[in-house]
C-alpha positions as CSV (number, residue, x, y, z in Angstrom):
1,M,0.0,0.0,0.0
2,K,1.6,3.2,-1.2
3,F,0.7,6.5,0.6
4,S,-1.4,8.7,-1.6
5,S,0.8,11.7,-1.0
6,V,4.3,12.5,0.0
7,L,4.8,12.3,3.8
8,N,6.3,15.4,5.5
9,E,8.0,15.3,8.9
10,A,7.3,17.3,12.0
11,Q,7.5,16.7,15.8
12,L,4.5,15.6,17.9
13,I,3.3,17.9,20.6
14,K,0.2,16.3,21.9
15,R,-2.9,14.3,20.9
16,Y,-6.3,15.4,22.2
17,K,-10.1,15.2,21.5
18,R,-9.4,11.7,20.2
19,F,-8.9,12.7,16.5
20,L,-6.6,15.7,16.7
21,V,-2.9,16.0,17.1
22,D,-0.7,19.1,17.4
23,L,2.6,19.1,15.5
24,V,5.5,21.5,15.3
25,E,7.8,21.9,12.3
26,A,11.5,22.6,12.4
27,D,11.0,26.3,12.0
28,G,8.7,26.4,15.1
29,A,5.4,26.6,13.3
30,E,2.7,24.7,15.1
31,F,-0.4,23.2,13.4
32,T,-3.1,20.6,13.9
33,V,-3.7,17.4,11.9
34,H,-6.4,14.8,11.8
35,C,-5.6,11.4,13.4
36,A,-7.8,8.4,12.2
37,N,-7.4,6.3,15.3
38,T,-10.0,5.6,18.0
39,G,-7.7,3.7,20.3
40,K,-5.7,4.9,23.2
41,M,-2.5,5.0,21.1
42,T,-0.3,4.1,24.1
43,G,3.3,4.5,23.2
44,C,2.5,5.7,19.7
45,A,1.9,9.4,20.2
46,D,4.2,10.6,22.9
47,S,5.4,14.2,23.0
48,G,8.6,14.6,21.1
49,F,8.1,11.6,18.7
50,K,8.8,12.2,15.0
51,A,5.5,12.5,13.1
52,F,4.9,12.0,9.4
53,Y,1.8,13.4,7.9
54,S,0.1,13.4,4.5
55,T,-1.8,16.3,2.8
56,S,-5.2,15.9,1.2
57,K,-6.1,17.5,-2.2
58,N,-9.6,18.1,-0.8
59,T,-9.6,21.9,-0.2
60,K,-12.8,21.7,1.8
61,R,-11.3,19.7,4.7
62,K,-11.0,21.6,8.0
63,Y,-7.7,19.8,8.7
64,P,-6.0,19.2,5.4
65,H,-3.2,17.1,6.9
66,S,-3.5,13.5,8.3
67,L,-1.1,11.9,10.8
68,E,0.1,8.6,9.1
69,L,3.2,7.4,11.0
70,T,5.1,8.2,14.2
71,Q,8.6,7.1,15.2
72,N,9.4,6.4,18.8
73,T,12.7,6.8,20.6
74,L,13.8,3.3,19.6
75,N,13.3,4.3,15.9
76,H,10.4,2.0,15.4
77,L,8.0,3.2,12.8
78,I,4.3,3.0,13.8
79,C,1.3,3.4,11.5
80,V,-1.3,5.2,13.6
81,N,-3.8,5.6,10.8
82,T,-5.9,2.5,11.5
83,N,-7.6,2.7,8.1
84,H,-4.5,1.3,6.5
85,A,-4.5,-2.1,8.2
86,N,-7.5,-3.2,6.0
87,K,-5.8,-1.7,2.8
88,V,-2.6,-3.6,3.5
89,A,-4.5,-6.8,4.2
90,I,-6.6,-6.5,1.0
91,E,-3.6,-5.8,-1.1
92,A,-1.7,-8.8,0.4
93,L,-4.7,-11.1,-0.4
94,K,-4.9,-9.9,-4.0
95,M,-1.2,-10.5,-4.4
96,H,-1.5,-14.0,-2.8
97,Q,0.8,-13.1,0.0
98,I,-1.2,-14.8,2.8
99,P,-0.8,-18.6,2.3
100,E,-3.7,-19.4,4.7
101,L,-6.2,-17.5,2.6
102,L,-5.5,-18.4,-1.0
103,D,-7.7,-19.6,-3.9
104,Y,-10.7,-17.3,-3.5
105,E,-12.1,-15.6,-6.6
106,I,-14.2,-12.8,-5.0
107,H,-13.0,-10.3,-2.5
108,Q,-15.6,-8.0,-0.9
109,S,-15.4,-5.4,1.9
110,E,-17.8,-4.0,4.4
111,V,-20.6,-6.6,3.8
112,K,-23.3,-6.7,6.4
113,Y,-23.3,-9.9,8.5
114,G,-24.2,-11.4,11.8
115,T,-26.9,-10.5,14.3
116,E,-25.3,-7.5,15.9
117,N,-25.4,-5.0,13.0
118,S,-21.8,-5.6,11.9
119,R,-20.0,-5.2,8.6
120,I,-17.2,-7.7,7.9
121,D,-13.9,-6.2,6.9
122,I,-13.2,-8.7,4.2
123,L,-15.4,-11.5,2.7
124,L,-13.8,-14.1,0.5
125,R,-16.0,-16.2,-1.8
126,D,-15.4,-19.0,-4.3
127,P,-17.8,-21.4,-5.9
128,N,-15.8,-24.4,-4.7
129,R,-15.3,-23.2,-1.1
130,T,-17.2,-22.1,2.0
131,D,-17.4,-18.3,2.5
132,C,-14.5,-16.9,4.5
133,Y,-15.3,-14.0,6.9
134,I,-12.2,-12.0,7.9
135,E,-12.0,-9.3,10.6
136,V,-8.8,-7.2,10.5
137,K,-7.3,-5.6,13.6
138,S,-4.4,-3.1,13.7
139,V,-1.8,-3.9,16.4
140,T,0.4,-1.0,17.6
141,L,0.7,-1.5,21.4
142,L,4.2,-2.6,22.5
143,E,4.9,-3.2,26.2
144,Q,8.1,-4.8,27.5
145,Q,8.9,-6.1,24.0
146,Q,5.5,-7.7,23.6
147,G,2.8,-6.7,21.2
148,Y,-0.8,-6.5,22.5
149,F,-4.3,-6.1,21.3
150,P,-6.4,-4.1,22.2
151,D,-4.8,-1.0,23.6
152,T,-8.1,0.0,25.3
153,Q,-11.4,-1.7,26.1
154,T,-13.2,-2.5,22.9
155,L,-16.8,-3.4,23.0
156,R,-16.8,-3.3,19.2
157,G,-13.9,-5.8,19.1
158,Q,-15.8,-8.1,21.5
159,K,-18.9,-7.9,19.2
160,H,-16.7,-8.9,16.2
161,L,-15.5,-12.0,18.0
162,R,-19.0,-13.0,18.8
163,E,-20.0,-12.5,15.2
164,L,-17.0,-14.6,14.0
165,M,-18.0,-17.4,16.3
166,Q,-21.5,-17.3,14.9
167,M,-20.2,-17.5,11.3
168,K,-18.1,-20.5,12.3
169,Q,-21.2,-22.2,13.9
170,Q,-23.0,-21.6,10.6
171,G,-20.4,-23.6,8.7
172,H,-18.3,-20.7,7.3
173,R,-14.6,-20.0,7.7
174,A,-14.1,-17.3,10.3
175,V,-10.7,-15.5,10.6
176,L,-9.3,-12.9,12.9
177,L,-6.3,-11.3,11.1
178,F,-4.0,-9.1,13.3
179,M,-2.0,-6.7,11.1
180,V,1.1,-5.6,13.1
181,M,1.6,-1.9,12.2
182,H,4.6,-1.3,14.5
183,T,8.1,-2.4,13.4
184,G,9.1,-3.2,16.9
185,I,6.5,-6.0,17.4
186,E,7.4,-9.6,16.6
187,S,4.5,-11.4,18.4
188,V,0.9,-10.6,19.4
189,K,-0.9,-11.4,22.6
190,P,-4.4,-10.6,23.9
191,A,-4.2,-7.7,26.3
192,A,-6.1,-9.3,29.2
193,H,-4.7,-6.6,31.5
194,I,-6.6,-4.0,29.4
195,D,-9.7,-5.8,28.3
196,H,-10.2,-9.1,30.1
197,E,-13.5,-9.9,28.4
198,Y,-11.9,-9.5,24.9
199,A,-9.1,-11.9,26.0
200,K,-11.7,-14.5,27.2
201,L,-13.7,-14.2,24.0
202,L,-10.5,-14.7,21.9
203,V,-9.7,-17.9,23.7
204,K,-13.3,-19.1,23.3
205,A,-13.2,-18.1,19.6
206,K,-10.1,-20.2,19.0
207,E,-11.6,-23.2,20.8
208,M,-14.6,-22.9,18.5
209,G,-12.5,-23.0,15.4
210,V,-12.1,-19.3,14.5
211,E,-8.7,-19.0,12.8
212,I,-6.3,-16.5,14.3
213,Y,-3.3,-15.2,12.3
214,A,-0.9,-12.3,12.7
215,Y,1.3,-10.7,10.1
216,N,3.8,-8.0,10.6
217,T,4.6,-5.3,8.1
218,M,7.4,-3.4,6.5
219,I,6.8,0.3,7.0
220,S,8.6,3.2,5.2
221,L,7.7,6.8,4.3
222,E,6.6,5.6,0.9
223,E,4.6,2.4,1.6
224,I,3.4,-0.3,3.9
225,K,3.5,-3.9,2.8
226,I,3.1,-7.3,4.5
227,K,6.2,-9.0,5.7
228,H,5.7,-12.5,7.4
229,R,3.5,-14.3,9.8
230,V,4.3,-13.8,13.5
231,P,3.1,-15.8,16.6
232,V,-0.1,-15.2,18.4
233,L,0.5,-16.1,22.1
234,M,-2.7,-17.1,23.8
235,A,-1.2,-17.8,27.2
């Protein structure tokens, strides 16, 4: 997935009101950018981090710039725009880079499913196979050299696990795909210390046959692309 515009560098001052981040350029000019991330962003938006932002061609936007990446003190690049996880996953599927999910002819996105008013991130279909429902989650929380999901309590994430279990019960394939959008993360673990219910549901989902995979990514100022599968540690 290539970025739609050149990324410019600034320094992060603070994040506030959930979707806004103040940055400062090298000449001291301060400005506000939009941040497409509903999570807590722990360790991803600290004051002083390098910040890389894109600029929209839409002149009607109140905030023309969007925060795309940050770089922490260990020089890890972190994609903080959670919209990109799905884009990277879809691109990888179309390029046959996820061996567990090959040989499907039709790729659809945002299809309504389940009983809790959900939309599946990716639906794979093929005349010779059962439908495959895929929920994609962006992983950016790194604590003591371990990657975790979620970074805050997620009722929406809990709902998605219930929906995936329902799809599995109905005879479909159900997949939870963790996209690791942080170059310092080499394995993923459910954050039971943050959302105990999500961790419990994840264990239950695996026991019911929901497939759980994690892939890390190569992140640069030009693009993000899938790298290789990494472990999901359930214990």
